[in-house]
N, C-alpha and C positions, 0 to 999 in steps of 0.2 A: 076218134080221139076219146070219146066217152067211154068206149070198150076199154081202152088202155087205162083210163083212170080208174075204172072199177077194178080191173086186174090187179093194179097197184095198190089199192085199198085193201083188197083181199089178201094180197101178199103180205101186206103190213100186220093184218089180223092174224094171219097163219104164223108169221114170225114171232108175234107176242105170244100166242098160244103155244107154239113150239118151245119157246123159252120158259114158259111157265111149266110146262110138262117136264121138260128136262131138268128145270130147277127143283121140281118136286122129287124126281127120280134122284137127283144129286144129294138131296137130304137124306135119302134112305140108303144111298150107296155113297159114291163120291162124284166129283165133277167128271173125272176122267172116265169113270165106268159109265156115267150117264151119256157122255159123249160117244164113247164106243158103241153103245147100244142104239143110240140116235142113228149112227152111221151104218151100222150093221143092218138094222131094219130098213133104213133108206136105201141102202145098196140093193137089198133084197127086192123092194117095191119097184125101184127103178129098172133092175134087171128084168122083172116080169113084164112091166110096161114097154121096155125095149124090145123084148121078144114078141110080144103081141102087135106092137106097132111097127117094128122094124127100125133099121137105121142106127143100130148100136155101133157099127163101125163105118162111119161115113167116109167116102172117098177123101183122101187128103189128111185125115186124122193123124197119120204117123208122120207127115210132113211139117206139123206145126212145131214151132220152136218149144224148147224144153220148159220155158217159163210159162207157157200157155197152160200147163197142167198144175201151176202152183195154186189155183183157186180151191182145189180140194183140201190142200194143206191149210190154207188161210180159213176155210170154212170150219175145219176141225178145231182150230184155235178159237174161232168165233163162238162155236157151240159150246165148247168147254168152258171158256171164260164166262159166257152168259150163264151157263148152269151154276157156275161158282159165285158169280155176282148177284144173282137173284136172291140167293139165301142170306147174303151179307147186306145189300144195300136196298132190297126191294125191287119190285117190278117196275115201278114208275121212274125211279132213279136210274136203274139199269136201262130202260128203254131211252130216257132223254139223253143219257150220256152216249149211248150207241148211236142214236140219231144225230146227236152234235158231232160225234167223230165222223160220221158218214158225210155230214154237211160240210165239216172242215176239209175232209179229203176230196169232196166233190169240188168245192172252190179251188183247191190247190191244183186238182187235175185239169179244171177249166182254165186256170191261169197258164199251167204248163203248155196247153193247147192253143194258147193265145185268145181265148174266148173270155173277153172282159166285159161283155154286153149287159149282163145283170149282176156284176160284181158287188155294187153297193147293196142291192136287194138281198143277195145271197149272204153277205156279211152281216146284214141286220138280222137275217133269219138265224143265223147261227148264235148270234148274241142273244136274241130272244130265248132260243132253247136252253142256252147255258144259264141265263137269268131265270127261266122258269124253274130250272133244276135247283138252282141256288134258293129260290123262294120257298121250295117244298121242304128244305132241310129243317129239322127241329133244332130250336134254339133253347138250350138249357141254362 
């Protein structure tokens, strides 16, 4: 469990760093171009890793339902919107709103699956994230 927690924290750090780098690139170009290069470089790196490690074409991959492949499309929208948002609302606001959106969708997905065990705690967590974002806004 500790290893999983550490990996999750590392993933969060890397997502934040990636958004910062893509946001910086978007300032020099556009969010679309930043997203394009993010995915081209990512594709190249994953292809090299896949060729070294193997398993690029796992058995049954072609039998997956069509919607199983929408994650890439959603990822493109996520990266491009993050690149666009960072330059406009800042890193903290972008991160908190993205995390808030993830929490809301997580709660809704758990509800759809019938998992209401931690519903109150999750709802409080979402409210705290949104309240934290609201507190950081400048008031003129």
